[in-house]
N, C-alpha and C positions, 0 to 999 in steps of 0.2 A: 504494500500500500504506500502511496505517496501522500504525505500530509503537508499542507501549507496552512500556516496560521494567518488569519486575516484580521483586520481591524487596526485602528490607529493606536498608538502607544498610550496616549493620554485620555482620549474621549470615550473609547469603546472597549468592551471586553474582547479578547481575542476568541476566535472560534476555530476549532479544528475541522478541517475539511479533508476527507479522505478520498483519494482517487485511486481506483484499481490500476495496477500496472501489469504489463506483460514483459517477459524476458525473451529476447531473441539474440542468439549469439553472445550471451553474457552482457547485453545492453538492455537497460530498462526503458520502456516506452509507456507513455500514457495516451489515453484517448482524448483527442482535441475536444470533442463534443461534451464529454463528461467534465473536462476541465472548465470550459466556459459556462456550462449550465450550472454546475455546483458553486461556482464563484459569482454567478449572476452577472457575467461580463457581457457587454455589448459585443456582438460579433456578426460577421457576414461571410457568405461564400459567393464568390464571383465566378459563375460557371464558365463564362466565355474565356477567362484567363486561368481558371482552375486555381484561384488564390483564396486562402482562408485569412480572414482579418479578425483581430482582437483589438478592441478599443478600451484602454484603461488610462485614466488621468490624462486625457488629451494625447496619449501615445497610441499610435496605430502600429500593430505588429502583424506582419504578413508571413504566411507559411504556404508552401506548395507541396503536393504529393511527390514523392520520389526525389526530393531535393534536399541538399544539406544547407541551403542558404535561407536566412531569416532576415527580414528587414524590419527595423524599428524606427519609425519616422524616416529620416534620411540616412540612417546608419545601416550598413549591411554587415551581418555577422555570418560566420560559417559554423554550423553545428558539426560535431565530430562525426556524425553519421547522417545518412539521408533519413527523411521522414518516410513512413510506410503508409500504404493505403491498402487495407484489407477489408473485404466484405463491406465496401462502401464507407469505411471509417478511416479517418486520418489519425495516425499514431506518431507522436513526437518523441525524440530521444530526451528522456527526463533530465539527466544531469547537465547536458549541454544547454538545454532550454532554460534550466534554472540559473545557470551562470549568466545568460543573457538578461534574464529578469533582474538578477541582482545588480548587473551593470546599469540597467536602465532605471530601476526603481529604488536602489539602495538595499536596505535591510529586509530580507525575507527569511523565513525559517523553514527548514526542511525536516 
């Protein structure tokens, strides 16, 4: 399970949100839809470009199936592994994506 604590330090209590993970070739992946839905994040899928977008605190993060690149606003990052697309679902390499979130948003807990 992948757990991300959410909430602000001073105003709100933190809440544990657990996301199931899958292991493929000793790499942990999480389901994009589970992540955005459980965190109540604004998100979109652009079918014409096959891009998945997450919007959080005025930051737009883009992911694509079978790609190791991730874009956060104008910054481009490379994940250590490609994302996967299985049974109509996007899976993202957990630790690589977590590092990007940490760079973009500061303190997150895993």
